[in-house]
C-alpha positions as CSV (number, residue, x, y, z in Angstrom):
1,M,-24.6,-0.8,1.6
2,A,-24.6,-4.5,0.5
3,E,-21.7,-5.5,-1.6
4,N,-23.7,-5.4,-4.9
5,D,-26.3,-2.6,-4.3
6,L,-24.3,0.0,-6.1
7,A,-23.7,-2.3,-9.1
8,Y,-27.4,-3.0,-9.3
9,K,-28.1,0.7,-9.5
10,M,-25.5,1.2,-12.1
11,R,-26.8,-1.7,-14.3
12,N,-30.3,-0.4,-14.2
13,N,-29.4,3.1,-15.2
14,Y,-30.3,4.7,-11.9
15,S,-29.6,8.4,-12.2
16,M,-27.4,9.4,-9.2
17,S,-27.4,13.0,-8.2
18,L,-24.2,14.8,-7.3
19,A,-25.0,14.5,-3.6
20,E,-25.6,10.8,-3.9
21,R,-22.3,10.3,-5.7
22,I,-20.4,12.2,-3.1
23,E,-22.2,10.2,-0.4
24,T,-21.2,7.0,-2.2
25,V,-17.6,8.1,-2.4
26,I,-17.5,8.9,1.3
27,R,-19.4,5.7,2.2
28,L,-16.9,3.5,0.4
29,S,-13.8,5.5,1.2
30,L,-14.3,6.2,5.0
31,P,-13.9,2.6,6.2
32,T,-10.7,2.1,4.3
33,M,-9.4,5.5,5.3
34,L,-10.0,4.7,8.9
35,A,-8.2,1.4,8.5
36,M,-5.2,3.1,6.9
37,V,-5.1,5.7,9.7
38,S,-5.1,2.9,12.3
39,E,-2.4,1.2,10.3
40,I,-0.1,4.2,10.4
41,I,-0.8,4.7,14.1
42,M,0.2,1.1,14.7
43,Q,3.3,1.7,12.5
44,Y,4.2,4.6,14.8
45,I,4.0,2.4,17.8
46,D,5.9,-0.3,15.9
47,S,8.7,2.1,15.0
48,A,8.8,3.5,18.5
49,M,9.4,0.0,19.8
50,V,12.2,-0.6,17.4
51,G,13.5,2.9,17.8
52,S,13.9,2.4,21.6
53,M,16.7,-0.1,20.7
54,G,18.7,2.7,19.1
55,A,19.4,4.2,15.6
56,G,21.1,1.0,14.4
57,A,18.0,-1.1,14.8
58,T,15.9,1.5,13.0
59,A,18.5,1.8,10.2
60,S,18.6,-2.0,9.7
61,I,14.9,-2.1,9.0
62,G,15.0,1.2,7.0
63,L,17.8,-0.3,4.8
64,V,15.6,-3.1,3.5
65,A,12.4,-1.1,3.4
66,S,12.7,-0.3,-0.3
67,S,13.2,-4.0,-1.1
68,T,10.2,-5.1,1.0
69,W,8.2,-2.4,-0.9
70,L,9.3,-4.0,-4.2
71,V,8.3,-7.5,-3.2
72,G,5.0,-6.3,-1.6
73,N,4.0,-4.2,-4.6
74,L,4.6,-7.2,-6.9
75,L,2.2,-9.2,-4.7
76,L,-0.3,-6.3,-5.0
77,A,0.1,-6.2,-8.8
78,C,-0.8,-9.9,-9.0
79,A,-3.8,-9.5,-6.8
80,Y,-5.2,-6.5,-8.7
81,G,-4.9,-8.3,-12.0
82,F,-7.8,-10.5,-10.9
83,S,-9.7,-8.2,-8.5
84,V,-10.2,-5.5,-11.1
85,Q,-11.8,-8.2,-13.3
86,I,-14.0,-9.1,-10.3
87,A,-15.1,-5.5,-10.1
88,H,-16.1,-5.5,-13.8
89,A,-18.0,-8.8,-13.4
90,T,-19.8,-7.5,-10.3
91,G,-20.7,-4.3,-12.2
92,S,-22.1,-6.4,-15.1
93,G,-24.1,-8.6,-12.7
94,D,-22.3,-11.8,-13.6
95,R,-21.8,-13.4,-10.2
96,R,-20.8,-16.7,-11.5
97,L,-18.0,-15.1,-13.6
98,A,-16.8,-13.2,-10.5
99,G,-16.6,-16.4,-8.5
100,N,-14.7,-18.2,-11.2
101,I,-12.2,-15.4,-11.5
102,F,-11.7,-15.5,-7.7
103,R,-11.0,-19.3,-7.8
104,Q,-8.5,-18.9,-10.6
105,S,-6.8,-16.0,-8.8
106,I,-6.1,-18.1,-5.7
107,L,-4.2,-20.8,-7.7
108,T,-2.3,-18.3,-9.8
109,A,-1.4,-15.9,-7.0
110,L,-0.3,-18.6,-4.7
111,S,2.0,-20.1,-7.4
112,F,3.5,-16.6,-8.1
113,S,4.1,-15.9,-4.4
114,L,5.9,-19.2,-3.9
115,L,8.3,-18.4,-6.7
116,L,8.8,-14.9,-5.3
117,C,9.4,-16.4,-1.8
118,F,12.2,-18.6,-3.2
119,L,13.9,-15.7,-4.9
120,A,13.7,-13.4,-1.9
121,V,15.0,-16.0,0.5
122,S,18.0,-16.6,-1.8
123,A,18.8,-12.9,-1.7
124,A,18.3,-12.2,2.0
125,F,21.9,-12.5,3.2
126,R,23.4,-10.6,0.2
127,L,21.0,-7.7,0.2
128,P,22.6,-5.4,2.9
129,A,26.0,-5.6,1.1
130,W,24.3,-4.8,-2.3
131,L,22.7,-1.8,-0.7
132,G,26.1,-0.5,0.5
133,A,25.2,-0.2,4.2
134,D,27.5,-0.2,7.2
135,P,28.4,-3.8,8.0
136,S,27.3,-3.3,11.7
137,I,23.6,-3.5,10.6
138,W,24.0,-6.3,8.0
139,N,23.0,-9.1,10.4
140,D,19.7,-7.6,11.6
141,A,18.8,-6.3,8.2
142,S,19.3,-9.8,6.6
143,K,17.2,-11.6,9.3
144,Y,14.4,-9.1,9.0
145,F,14.2,-9.5,5.2
146,L,14.5,-13.3,5.5
147,I,11.5,-13.6,7.8
148,Y,9.6,-11.2,5.6
149,A,10.4,-13.4,2.6
150,L,9.3,-16.6,4.2
151,F,5.8,-15.3,4.8
152,L,5.2,-14.0,1.3
153,P,2.5,-16.6,0.4
154,V,0.5,-15.5,3.5
155,R,0.8,-11.8,2.4
156,Q,-0.2,-12.7,-1.1
157,L,-3.5,-14.4,-0.1
158,Y,-4.2,-11.6,2.4
159,N,-3.8,-9.0,-0.4
160,L,-5.8,-11.0,-2.8
161,F,-8.7,-11.6,-0.5
162,L,-8.7,-8.0,0.7
163,S,-8.8,-6.5,-2.8
164,S,-11.3,-9.0,-4.1
165,L,-13.7,-8.2,-1.3
166,Q,-13.3,-4.5,-1.9
167,C,-13.9,-4.8,-5.6
168,T,-17.3,-6.5,-4.9
169,G,-18.2,-3.3,-2.9
170,N,-17.5,-4.8,0.5
171,M,-15.3,-2.2,2.1
172,K,-16.3,-2.4,5.8
173,V,-15.2,-5.9,6.7
174,P,-11.8,-5.7,5.0
175,S,-11.2,-2.4,6.7
176,M,-12.1,-3.8,10.1
177,L,-9.8,-6.8,9.6
178,G,-7.1,-4.4,8.5
179,I,-7.5,-2.6,11.8
180,L,-7.3,-6.0,13.6
181,C,-4.1,-6.9,11.7
182,C,-2.5,-3.6,12.8
183,F,-3.6,-4.0,16.4
184,S,-2.4,-7.6,16.6
185,D,0.9,-6.6,15.0
186,V,1.6,-4.3,18.0
187,V,0.6,-7.0,20.5
188,F,2.8,-9.6,18.9
189,N,5.7,-7.1,18.6
190,F,5.3,-6.2,22.3
191,F,6.1,-9.8,23.3
192,L,8.6,-10.7,20.6
193,I,10.8,-7.6,20.4
194,F,11.5,-7.1,24.1
195,P,12.9,-9.5,26.7
196,T,11.1,-10.6,29.8
197,R,11.0,-7.5,32.1
198,T,9.4,-6.3,35.3
199,V,7.1,-3.2,35.1
200,S,5.4,-1.2,37.8
201,L,1.6,-1.0,37.5
202,F,-0.6,0.8,40.1
203,G,2.0,0.3,42.7
204,S,2.5,-3.4,42.0
205,S,5.3,-5.2,40.1
206,L,4.3,-7.2,37.1
207,V,6.5,-9.5,35.1
208,L,5.9,-9.4,31.4
209,P,7.2,-12.3,29.3
210,G,9.2,-11.5,26.2
211,A,11.3,-13.3,23.6
212,G,13.9,-10.6,23.3
213,L,14.3,-11.0,19.6
214,G,14.8,-7.3,18.7
215,V,14.6,-6.5,15.0
216,M,13.9,-10.2,14.2
217,G,10.9,-10.0,16.6
218,A,9.5,-7.1,14.7
219,A,9.5,-9.2,11.5
220,L,7.9,-12.2,13.3
221,G,5.3,-10.0,15.0
222,T,4.1,-8.6,11.6
223,A,4.1,-12.1,10.1
224,C,2.0,-13.5,13.0
225,A,-0.4,-10.5,12.6
226,Y,-1.0,-11.4,8.9
227,L,-1.7,-15.0,9.8
228,F,-4.1,-14.0,12.6
229,A,-6.1,-11.4,10.7
230,G,-5.8,-13.4,7.5
231,S,-7.6,-16.3,8.9
232,F,-10.7,-14.1,9.4
233,L,-10.3,-12.6,6.0
234,T,-10.1,-16.0,4.4
235,Y,-13.4,-16.9,6.0
236,E,-15.1,-13.7,4.9
237,A,-14.0,-14.0,1.3
238,C,-14.2,-17.8,0.7
239,V,-17.3,-18.6,2.9
240,N,-19.3,-15.5,3.9
241,S,-19.2,-13.4,0.7
242,E,-22.3,-13.7,-1.5
243,I,-20.3,-13.2,-4.6
244,L,-16.9,-14.9,-3.9
245,N,-18.2,-17.9,-1.8
246,L,-16.3,-21.0,-2.9
247,R,-19.4,-23.1,-2.1
248,N,-21.2,-21.5,-5.1
249,P,-21.1,-23.4,-8.4
250,G,-18.0,-22.6,-10.4
251,T,-14.7,-23.9,-11.9
252,W,-11.1,-23.8,-10.7
253,R,-9.7,-24.3,-14.2
254,V,-7.6,-21.3,-15.2
255,Q,-9.2,-19.8,-18.3
256,P,-6.9,-18.3,-20.9
257,E,-9.0,-15.2,-21.3
258,T,-9.0,-14.5,-17.5
259,L,-5.2,-15.1,-17.4
260,K,-4.6,-12.8,-20.4
261,K,-6.6,-10.0,-18.8
262,A,-4.8,-10.5,-15.5
263,V,-1.4,-10.3,-17.2
264,S,-2.4,-7.1,-19.1
265,I,-3.3,-5.4,-15.8
266,S,-0.6,-6.9,-13.6
267,V,2.5,-7.0,-15.7
268,P,2.5,-3.2,-16.4
269,M,1.9,-2.6,-12.7
270,A,4.7,-5.1,-11.8
271,L,7.2,-3.6,-14.2
272,E,6.3,-0.1,-12.9
273,H,6.7,-1.2,-9.3
274,M,10.0,-2.9,-10.1
275,A,11.4,0.2,-11.8
276,L,10.1,2.5,-9.1
277,T,11.5,0.4,-6.3
278,I,14.8,0.0,-8.0
279,A,14.8,3.8,-8.0
280,Q,13.9,3.6,-4.3
281,V,16.8,1.2,-3.8
282,I,19.1,3.7,-5.6
283,S,17.7,6.4,-3.3
284,T,18.6,4.2,-0.3
285,R,22.1,3.8,-1.7
286,I,22.3,7.6,-2.0
287,V,21.2,8.0,1.6
288,A,23.3,5.1,3.1
289,P,26.7,6.7,2.8
290,L,25.4,9.7,4.7
291,G,25.6,7.5,7.9
292,T,23.3,5.8,10.4
293,I,21.7,9.0,11.7
294,S,20.6,10.0,8.2
295,L,19.4,6.5,7.4
296,A,17.4,6.4,10.6
297,A,16.0,9.9,10.0
298,N,15.0,9.0,6.5
299,S,13.2,5.8,7.7
300,F,11.3,7.7,10.5
301,A,10.4,10.5,8.1
302,V,8.9,7.9,5.7
303,T,6.9,6.4,8.5
304,A,5.7,9.8,9.8
305,E,4.5,10.8,6.4
306,G,2.3,7.8,6.3
307,I,-0.4,9.5,8.3
308,C,-0.7,11.9,5.3
309,Y,-0.7,9.6,2.4
310,L,-2.2,6.3,3.6
311,P,-5.7,7.8,3.7
312,G,-5.1,8.6,0.0
313,F,-4.5,4.9,-0.7
314,G,-7.8,4.2,1.1
315,I,-9.6,6.5,-1.2
316,A,-7.8,5.0,-4.2
317,A,-9.1,1.6,-3.2
318,A,-12.6,3.0,-3.3
319,A,-11.9,4.6,-6.6
320,T,-10.8,1.2,-8.1
321,T,-14.1,-0.3,-6.9
322,L,-16.3,2.5,-8.1
323,I,-14.7,2.9,-11.6
324,G,-14.4,-0.9,-12.0
325,Q,-18.1,-1.5,-11.3
326,A,-19.2,1.5,-13.4
327,I,-17.1,0.2,-16.4
328,G,-18.7,-3.3,-15.9
329,A,-22.1,-1.7,-15.9
330,R,-21.2,0.3,-19.0
331,R,-21.8,3.6,-17.2
332,A,-19.1,5.9,-18.6
333,D,-20.8,8.9,-17.1
334,L,-20.5,7.5,-13.6
335,A,-16.9,6.2,-14.2
336,R,-15.8,9.7,-15.2
337,S,-17.6,11.4,-12.4
338,F,-16.4,9.0,-9.7
339,A,-12.8,9.4,-11.0
340,W,-12.8,13.2,-10.4
341,L,-14.8,13.0,-7.2
342,T,-12.5,10.5,-5.6
343,T,-9.4,12.4,-6.8
344,A,-10.8,15.7,-5.3
345,C,-11.6,14.0,-2.1
346,G,-8.0,12.6,-1.9
347,V,-6.5,16.1,-2.5
348,V,-8.6,17.6,0.3
349,V,-7.9,14.9,2.8
350,M,-4.2,14.7,2.2
351,S,-3.7,18.5,2.1
352,L,-5.4,18.8,5.5
353,A,-3.3,16.0,6.8
354,G,-0.1,17.7,5.5
355,I,-1.0,21.0,7.2
356,L,-1.6,19.2,10.5
357,M,1.6,17.2,10.2
358,Y,3.7,20.3,9.6
359,S,2.8,21.5,13.0
360,L,2.8,18.2,14.8
361,C,5.9,16.5,13.3
362,P,8.3,17.5,16.2
363,Y,6.0,15.7,18.6
364,V,5.7,12.7,16.3
365,F,9.5,12.3,16.0
366,A,9.8,12.7,19.8
367,F,7.5,9.7,20.1
368,L,9.3,7.7,17.5
369,T,12.9,8.0,18.6
370,P,14.9,9.1,21.7
371,V,17.9,10.2,19.5
372,Q,17.8,14.0,19.3
373,E,19.9,14.2,16.1
374,V,17.5,11.8,14.3
375,R,14.5,13.9,15.5
376,D,15.9,17.2,14.3
377,L,16.9,15.9,10.9
378,G,13.7,14.0,10.4
379,V,11.5,17.0,11.2
380,Q,13.6,19.1,8.7
381,V,13.2,16.7,5.8
382,L,9.6,15.9,6.4
383,R,8.5,19.5,6.4
384,I,10.1,19.9,3.0
385,E,8.1,17.1,1.5
386,L,4.8,18.1,3.0
387,F,4.4,20.8,0.4
388,A,3.9,18.1,-2.2
389,E,0.9,16.4,-0.5
390,P,-1.9,17.8,-2.7
391,M,-0.3,16.6,-5.9
392,F,0.9,13.4,-4.3
393,A,-2.8,12.8,-3.5
394,A,-3.8,13.4,-7.1
395,S,-1.3,10.8,-8.3
396,I,-2.3,8.2,-5.7
397,V,-6.1,8.4,-6.2
398,A,-5.9,8.9,-10.0
399,T,-3.8,5.7,-10.1
400,G,-6.6,3.9,-8.3
401,A,-9.3,5.2,-10.6
402,L,-7.3,4.3,-13.7
403,R,-6.6,0.9,-12.3
404,G,-10.3,0.3,-12.0
405,A,-10.6,0.8,-15.8
406,G,-7.7,-1.6,-16.3
407,D,-5.4,1.3,-17.4
408,T,-2.1,0.4,-15.9
409,L,0.5,0.7,-18.7
410,I,0.4,4.5,-19.3
411,P,0.3,5.3,-15.5
412,G,3.3,3.1,-15.1
413,I,5.2,5.0,-17.8
414,L,4.2,8.3,-16.2
415,N,5.5,7.1,-12.8
416,L,8.8,6.0,-14.4
417,I,9.3,9.3,-16.2
418,S,8.7,11.2,-13.0
419,M,10.8,9.0,-10.7
420,W,13.8,8.4,-12.9
421,G,13.7,11.6,-14.9
422,V,13.1,14.0,-12.0
423,R,13.7,12.5,-8.5
424,I,16.8,10.4,-9.1
425,V,18.5,13.1,-11.2
426,L,17.7,15.8,-8.7
427,A,18.7,13.7,-5.7
428,L,22.1,13.0,-7.2
429,A,22.6,16.6,-8.0
430,L,21.6,17.9,-4.5
431,V,22.9,15.2,-2.1
432,G,26.5,16.3,-2.3
433,Q,25.8,19.9,-1.2
434,Y,22.7,19.5,1.0
435,G,22.7,15.9,2.2
436,L,19.4,14.3,3.2
437,P,17.4,17.6,2.9
438,G,18.6,17.7,-0.7
439,I,17.2,14.2,-1.4
440,W,13.8,15.2,0.2
441,T,13.7,18.4,-1.8
442,A,14.1,16.3,-5.0
443,M,11.2,14.1,-3.7
444,C,9.0,17.1,-3.2
445,I,9.6,18.4,-6.7
446,E,9.1,15.0,-8.3
447,L,5.8,14.3,-6.5
448,N,4.4,17.7,-7.7
449,V,5.4,16.8,-11.3
450,R,3.8,13.3,-10.9
451,G,0.5,14.7,-9.7
452,I,0.3,17.1,-12.7
453,L,1.0,14.3,-15.1
454,F,-1.8,12.1,-13.7
455,L,-4.3,15.0,-13.7
456,I,-3.6,15.5,-17.4
457,R,-4.0,11.7,-18.0
458,L,-7.4,11.7,-16.2
459,A,-8.6,14.8,-18.1
460,R,-7.8,13.5,-21.6
461,G,-10.2,10.6,-21.1
462,K,-8.7,8.1,-23.4
463,W,-8.5,5.6,-20.5
464,L,-12.3,5.6,-20.4
465,E,-12.8,5.2,-24.1
466,R,-10.5,2.2,-24.2
467,A,-12.1,0.6,-21.2
468,M,-15.6,1.0,-22.5
469,A,-14.6,-0.4,-25.9
470,K,-13.3,-3.6,-24.2
471,Q,-16.6,-4.3,-22.4
472,P,-19.0,-6.8,-24.0
473,A,-22.3,-5.4,-25.1
474,S,-25.2,-5.6,-22.6
């Protein structure tokens, strides 16, 4: 499907049957889902590489994981503030407007990421102490976060170009480049984490070069992967895309209306992510005193669960595109239908993944770490959380659908109520008696509550009424 075929059908009131709508959801979701699955497989390999160095190395990365999520989600919020507008412009058929929004997004997002880079670098060597971790892992944790912070502008442009292409309807190329990024991450890590060593291959000895940087090498490997795959992504968005091509006529001047809309979408998302990640940081502080084994098991369990929830984020990306273009084309019927179809698809996929993971998680943890105590605890806590996968899926995909309509404030409030009012309160109540399993029980309950709240939001339909009212007349 060309990047604007769907938008053309929407604008011309093409009547799509249920079978055609389901086919469209699958067509747009599948490439991104496959990219997400490849990403988590590469994360498994990545984690296994770090895990081979012991629980301390894993704990040092797990310690700052919530902080990297915070910064990364702020970058995503900035990117979506513009890419959702690109979806609306594409749906309405205004290619020139879409191109102008894309140009303005590059300047704005790059400026934002440079500011964020400065703040994150300034905090890098204080962060482990703030999080209350064992001093033995402070050095590795600080170096990992520092390298992550230095490459934030690269990540920002990568996220912006990726989401912008997806919102024009081009899901395949960003997905393939996402797979390339994951694969190259493993390759770079292979040479940067481990020292030069001799391996036996088919009866012969082979010397493999290596930098021996350990945890620091893992951060550098990921940064290099973003640079490598990002160069191809830049070409695809800025040169090869019919809609976003910078050689098309357009203006780089930031328009007040574009910036205002971007702020209205991005700021609620950013505030939501900040509050959610602060809650994650508090969760990390709750886990950290339990010791290195619990911290490592918690980190590995989060990684292992990714095979279940990352496909949901892939479907959510398709939901943002479908609902965004339907809103731009003023097709409320398609927007509502696609919102429910994508959410249902996400629930089915993540439920099946959860069932499969429940059986396979002992083997997954055996691959991720050689430390038996970490394996046993990780399996125990992950199996608790897997009962929340259906409702977790509903919240993930519904968020993507609502984002496509520019509805980010109320979903943000729902997330905050769920995280702070349920997860944190229950975690504090249960950790003393049950340790890490108590924290993951709180997570399971909270994710079910969150899913129910988002299904109610989707069913009420006010998000669609507001979105349609904001669109200019045809």
